[in-house]
Backbone as XML, in Angstrom:
<?xml version="1.0"?>
<chain id="A" units="angstrom">
  <residue number="1" name="UNK">
    <atom name="N" x="105.218" y="207.832" z="69.713"/>
    <atom name="CA" x="106.133" y="208.736" z="68.460"/>
    <atom name="C" x="104.962" y="209.314" z="67.873"/>
  </residue>
  <residue number="2" name="UNK">
    <atom name="N" x="103.317" y="208.742" z="67.497"/>
    <atom name="CA" x="102.299" y="209.733" z="67.278"/>
    <atom name="C" x="101.726" y="210.283" z="68.305"/>
  </residue>
  <residue number="3" name="UNK">
    <atom name="N" x="101.822" y="209.673" z="69.319"/>
    <atom name="CA" x="101.226" y="210.647" z="70.654"/>
    <atom name="C" x="101.571" y="211.744" z="71.229"/>
  </residue>
  <residue number="4" name="UNK">
    <atom name="N" x="102.989" y="211.741" z="70.746"/>
    <atom name="CA" x="103.959" y="213.432" z="70.821"/>
    <atom name="C" x="103.381" y="213.704" z="69.443"/>
  </residue>
  <residue number="5" name="UNK">
    <atom name="N" x="103.147" y="213.629" z="68.439"/>
    <atom name="CA" x="102.966" y="214.523" z="67.400"/>
    <atom name="C" x="100.957" y="215.238" z="67.380"/>
  </residue>
  <residue number="6" name="UNK">
    <atom name="N" x="100.509" y="214.221" z="68.114"/>
    <atom name="CA" x="98.900" y="214.578" z="68.819"/>
    <atom name="C" x="99.359" y="215.798" z="69.388"/>
  </residue>
  <residue number="7" name="UNK">
    <atom name="N" x="100.098" y="215.790" z="70.678"/>
    <atom name="CA" x="100.400" y="216.727" z="71.692"/>
    <atom name="C" x="101.134" y="217.736" z="71.128"/>
  </residue>
  <residue number="8" name="UNK">
    <atom name="N" x="102.290" y="217.959" z="70.035"/>
    <atom name="CA" x="102.583" y="219.465" z="69.393"/>
    <atom name="C" x="101.772" y="219.873" z="68.565"/>
  </residue>
  <residue number="9" name="UNK">
    <atom name="N" x="100.555" y="218.760" z="67.855"/>
    <atom name="CA" x="99.416" y="219.822" z="66.874"/>
    <atom name="C" x="98.670" y="220.296" z="67.850"/>
  </residue>
  <residue number="10" name="UNK">
    <atom name="N" x="97.846" y="219.661" z="69.487"/>
    <atom name="CA" x="97.129" y="220.911" z="69.763"/>
    <atom name="C" x="98.059" y="221.948" z="70.396"/>
  </residue>
  <residue number="11" name="UNK">
    <atom name="N" x="99.352" y="221.866" z="70.580"/>
    <atom name="CA" x="99.410" y="222.832" z="71.508"/>
    <atom name="C" x="100.025" y="223.721" z="70.219"/>
  </residue>
  <residue number="12" name="UNK">
    <atom name="N" x="99.967" y="223.370" z="68.799"/>
    <atom name="CA" x="100.623" y="224.463" z="67.754"/>
    <atom name="C" x="98.786" y="225.159" z="67.523"/>
  </residue>
  <residue number="13" name="UNK">
    <atom name="N" x="97.260" y="224.032" z="67.724"/>
    <atom name="CA" x="96.171" y="224.951" z="67.330"/>
    <atom name="C" x="96.365" y="226.049" z="68.765"/>
  </residue>
  <residue number="14" name="UNK">
    <atom name="N" x="96.387" y="225.729" z="69.501"/>
    <atom name="CA" x="96.606" y="226.428" z="70.705"/>
    <atom name="C" x="97.160" y="227.774" z="70.560"/>
  </residue>
  <residue number="15" name="UNK">
    <atom name="N" x="98.613" y="227.978" z="69.932"/>
    <atom name="CA" x="99.246" y="228.943" z="69.957"/>
    <atom name="C" x="98.386" y="229.325" z="68.724"/>
  </residue>
  <residue number="16" name="UNK">
    <atom name="N" x="98.302" y="229.308" z="67.494"/>
    <atom name="CA" x="97.604" y="229.233" z="66.086"/>
    <atom name="C" x="96.301" y="230.712" z="67.017"/>
  </residue>
  <residue number="17" name="UNK">
    <atom name="N" x="95.490" y="229.196" z="67.841"/>
    <atom name="CA" x="94.265" y="230.958" z="68.186"/>
    <atom name="C" x="94.528" y="231.901" z="68.665"/>
  </residue>
  <residue number="18" name="UNK">
    <atom name="N" x="95.784" y="231.681" z="69.420"/>
    <atom name="CA" x="95.995" y="232.865" z="70.659"/>
    <atom name="C" x="96.736" y="233.777" z="69.417"/>
  </residue>
  <residue number="19" name="UNK">
    <atom name="N" x="97.334" y="233.212" z="68.253"/>
    <atom name="CA" x="97.727" y="234.561" z="67.806"/>
    <atom name="C" x="96.803" y="234.630" z="66.598"/>
  </residue>
  <residue number="20" name="UNK">
    <atom name="N" x="95.915" y="234.722" z="66.324"/>
    <atom name="CA" x="94.648" y="235.227" z="65.556"/>
    <atom name="C" x="94.013" y="235.899" z="66.758"/>
  </residue>
  <residue number="21" name="UNK">
    <atom name="N" x="93.247" y="235.811" z="68.052"/>
    <atom name="CA" x="92.910" y="236.015" z="68.091"/>
    <atom name="C" x="93.367" y="237.333" z="68.719"/>
  </residue>
  <residue number="22" name="UNK">
    <atom name="N" x="94.845" y="237.695" z="69.161"/>
    <atom name="CA" x="95.995" y="238.969" z="69.614"/>
    <atom name="C" x="95.864" y="239.118" z="70.939"/>
  </residue>
  <residue number="23" name="UNK">
    <atom name="N" x="95.322" y="238.444" z="71.943"/>
    <atom name="CA" x="94.576" y="238.824" z="72.835"/>
    <atom name="C" x="95.404" y="238.862" z="74.259"/>
  </residue>
  <residue number="24" name="UNK">
    <atom name="N" x="96.671" y="237.458" z="73.609"/>
    <atom name="CA" x="97.819" y="236.783" z="75.051"/>
    <atom name="C" x="99.304" y="237.484" z="73.892"/>
  </residue>
  <residue number="25" name="UNK">
    <atom name="N" x="99.071" y="237.116" z="72.769"/>
    <atom name="CA" x="100.455" y="237.135" z="71.882"/>
    <atom name="C" x="100.775" y="237.911" z="70.992"/>
  </residue>
  <residue number="26" name="UNK">
    <atom name="N" x="99.641" y="238.822" z="70.861"/>
    <atom name="CA" x="99.475" y="240.168" z="69.551"/>
    <atom name="C" x="98.976" y="239.372" z="68.498"/>
  </residue>
  <residue number="27" name="UNK">
    <atom name="N" x="98.782" y="240.145" z="67.466"/>
    <atom name="CA" x="98.011" y="239.632" z="66.387"/>
    <atom name="C" x="98.783" y="239.967" z="65.296"/>
  </residue>
  <residue number="28" name="UNK">
    <atom name="N" x="98.609" y="238.782" z="64.909"/>
    <atom name="CA" x="99.779" y="238.274" z="63.719"/>
    <atom name="C" x="98.908" y="237.102" z="62.774"/>
  </residue>
  <residue number="29" name="UNK">
    <atom name="N" x="98.584" y="237.737" z="61.763"/>
    <atom name="CA" x="98.023" y="236.359" z="61.379"/>
    <atom name="C" x="98.694" y="236.023" z="60.024"/>
  </residue>
  <residue number="30" name="UNK">
    <atom name="N" x="99.855" y="235.836" z="60.076"/>
    <atom name="CA" x="100.460" y="234.915" z="59.163"/>
    <atom name="C" x="100.792" y="233.207" z="60.556"/>
  </residue>
  <residue number="31" name="UNK">
    <atom name="N" x="101.602" y="234.166" z="61.045"/>
    <atom name="CA" x="101.473" y="232.943" z="62.543"/>
    <atom name="C" x="100.810" y="232.058" z="62.889"/>
  </residue>
  <residue number="32" name="UNK">
    <atom name="N" x="99.448" y="233.200" z="63.320"/>
    <atom name="CA" x="98.212" y="231.978" z="62.974"/>
    <atom name="C" x="97.555" y="231.663" z="62.528"/>
  </residue>
  <residue number="33" name="UNK">
    <atom name="N" x="97.520" y="231.227" z="61.268"/>
    <atom name="CA" x="97.289" y="230.705" z="60.429"/>
    <atom name="C" x="98.580" y="229.088" z="60.182"/>
  </residue>
  <residue number="34" name="UNK">
    <atom name="N" x="99.533" y="229.659" z="60.141"/>
    <atom name="CA" x="100.891" y="228.872" z="60.136"/>
    <atom name="C" x="100.017" y="228.103" z="61.253"/>
  </residue>
  <residue number="35" name="UNK">
    <atom name="N" x="100.233" y="228.661" z="62.504"/>
    <atom name="CA" x="100.149" y="227.766" z="63.372"/>
    <atom name="C" x="98.777" y="226.501" z="63.065"/>
  </residue>
  <residue number="36" name="UNK">
    <atom name="N" x="98.032" y="227.127" z="62.790"/>
    <atom name="CA" x="96.623" y="225.929" z="62.872"/>
    <atom name="C" x="96.550" y="225.445" z="62.067"/>
  </residue>
  <residue number="37" name="UNK">
    <atom name="N" x="97.390" y="225.819" z="61.071"/>
    <atom name="CA" x="98.014" y="224.236" z="59.366"/>
    <atom name="C" x="98.686" y="223.646" z="60.045"/>
  </residue>
  <residue number="38" name="UNK">
    <atom name="N" x="99.886" y="223.455" z="60.763"/>
    <atom name="CA" x="101.256" y="222.761" z="61.183"/>
    <atom name="C" x="100.113" y="221.622" z="62.243"/>
  </residue>
  <residue number="39" name="UNK">
    <atom name="N" x="98.975" y="222.143" z="63.330"/>
    <atom name="CA" x="98.573" y="221.928" z="64.070"/>
    <atom name="C" x="97.410" y="220.833" z="63.729"/>
  </residue>
  <residue number="40" name="UNK">
    <atom name="N" x="96.563" y="221.063" z="62.553"/>
    <atom name="CA" x="95.996" y="220.095" z="62.057"/>
    <atom name="C" x="96.527" y="219.067" z="61.260"/>
  </residue>
  <residue number="41" name="UNK">
    <atom name="N" x="97.934" y="219.403" z="60.755"/>
    <atom name="CA" x="98.276" y="218.336" z="59.901"/>
    <atom name="C" x="98.981" y="217.932" z="60.521"/>
  </residue>
  <residue number="42" name="UNK">
    <atom name="N" x="99.788" y="217.983" z="62.166"/>
    <atom name="CA" x="101.025" y="217.113" z="63.497"/>
    <atom name="C" x="99.490" y="216.129" z="63.910"/>
  </residue>
  <residue number="43" name="UNK">
    <atom name="N" x="98.086" y="216.791" z="63.870"/>
    <atom name="CA" x="96.644" y="215.771" z="64.528"/>
    <atom name="C" x="96.759" y="214.545" z="63.644"/>
  </residue>
  <residue number="44" name="UNK">
    <atom name="N" x="96.562" y="214.965" z="62.110"/>
    <atom name="CA" x="96.292" y="214.015" z="61.340"/>
    <atom name="C" x="97.376" y="213.311" z="61.398"/>
  </residue>
  <residue number="45" name="UNK">
    <atom name="N" x="98.587" y="213.454" z="61.172"/>
    <atom name="CA" x="99.357" y="212.362" z="61.377"/>
    <atom name="C" x="99.469" y="211.478" z="62.601"/>
  </residue>
  <residue number="46" name="UNK">
    <atom name="N" x="98.743" y="212.491" z="64.096"/>
    <atom name="CA" x="99.652" y="211.323" z="64.655"/>
    <atom name="C" x="98.213" y="210.199" z="65.036"/>
  </residue>
  <residue number="47" name="UNK">
    <atom name="N" x="96.809" y="211.096" z="64.353"/>
    <atom name="CA" x="95.805" y="209.864" z="64.447"/>
    <atom name="C" x="95.997" y="208.720" z="63.550"/>
  </residue>
  <residue number="48" name="UNK">
    <atom name="N" x="96.271" y="209.611" z="62.142"/>
    <atom name="CA" x="96.353" y="208.238" z="61.355"/>
    <atom name="C" x="97.514" y="207.125" z="61.430"/>
  </residue>
  <residue number="49" name="UNK">
    <atom name="N" x="98.463" y="207.519" z="62.238"/>
    <atom name="CA" x="99.127" y="206.418" z="62.815"/>
    <atom name="C" x="99.485" y="205.687" z="64.141"/>
  </residue>
  <residue number="50" name="UNK">
    <atom name="N" x="98.571" y="206.477" z="64.684"/>
    <atom name="CA" x="97.845" y="205.258" z="65.860"/>
    <atom name="C" x="96.876" y="204.446" z="65.339"/>
  </residue>
  <residue number="51" name="UNK">
    <atom name="N" x="96.167" y="204.642" z="63.643"/>
    <atom name="CA" x="95.311" y="204.101" z="63.311"/>
    <atom name="C" x="96.045" y="202.405" z="62.798"/>
  </residue>
  <residue number="52" name="UNK">
    <atom name="N" x="96.598" y="203.323" z="61.764"/>
    <atom name="CA" x="97.549" y="202.170" z="61.021"/>
    <atom name="C" x="98.810" y="202.313" z="61.221"/>
  </residue>
  <residue number="53" name="UNK">
    <atom name="N" x="98.908" y="201.337" z="62.540"/>
    <atom name="CA" x="99.991" y="200.966" z="62.679"/>
    <atom name="C" x="101.073" y="199.861" z="62.091"/>
  </residue>
  <residue number="54" name="UNK">
    <atom name="N" x="102.003" y="200.151" z="61.391"/>
    <atom name="CA" x="103.079" y="198.682" z="60.732"/>
    <atom name="C" x="102.453" y="197.447" z="61.161"/>
  </residue>
  <residue number="55" name="UNK">
    <atom name="N" x="102.971" y="197.283" z="62.401"/>
    <atom name="CA" x="103.281" y="196.085" z="63.687"/>
    <atom name="C" x="102.027" y="195.156" z="63.856"/>
  </residue>
  <residue number="56" name="UNK">
    <atom name="N" x="100.587" y="196.205" z="63.696"/>
    <atom name="CA" x="99.524" y="195.482" z="64.677"/>
    <atom name="C" x="98.925" y="194.370" z="63.967"/>
  </residue>
  <residue number="57" name="UNK">
    <atom name="N" x="99.386" y="194.363" z="62.438"/>
    <atom name="CA" x="98.275" y="193.452" z="61.176"/>
    <atom name="C" x="98.919" y="192.100" z="61.523"/>
  </residue>
  <residue number="58" name="UNK">
    <atom name="N" x="97.909" y="191.576" z="61.852"/>
    <atom name="CA" x="98.060" y="189.577" z="61.581"/>
    <atom name="C" x="97.740" y="189.323" z="60.713"/>
  </residue>
</chain>
């Protein structure tokens, strides 16, 4: 589950960068910043979820 969040976060970051650069998907600043924000949030959720797993504490 957390690995999926990390993968989706990386994909969202790539799409956000492509929207901001305007080279492939066209220039759309709001979508670019939304993609970057969603990507960062998903990466943070994935990393924190992997570090603090509820069942791994002994």
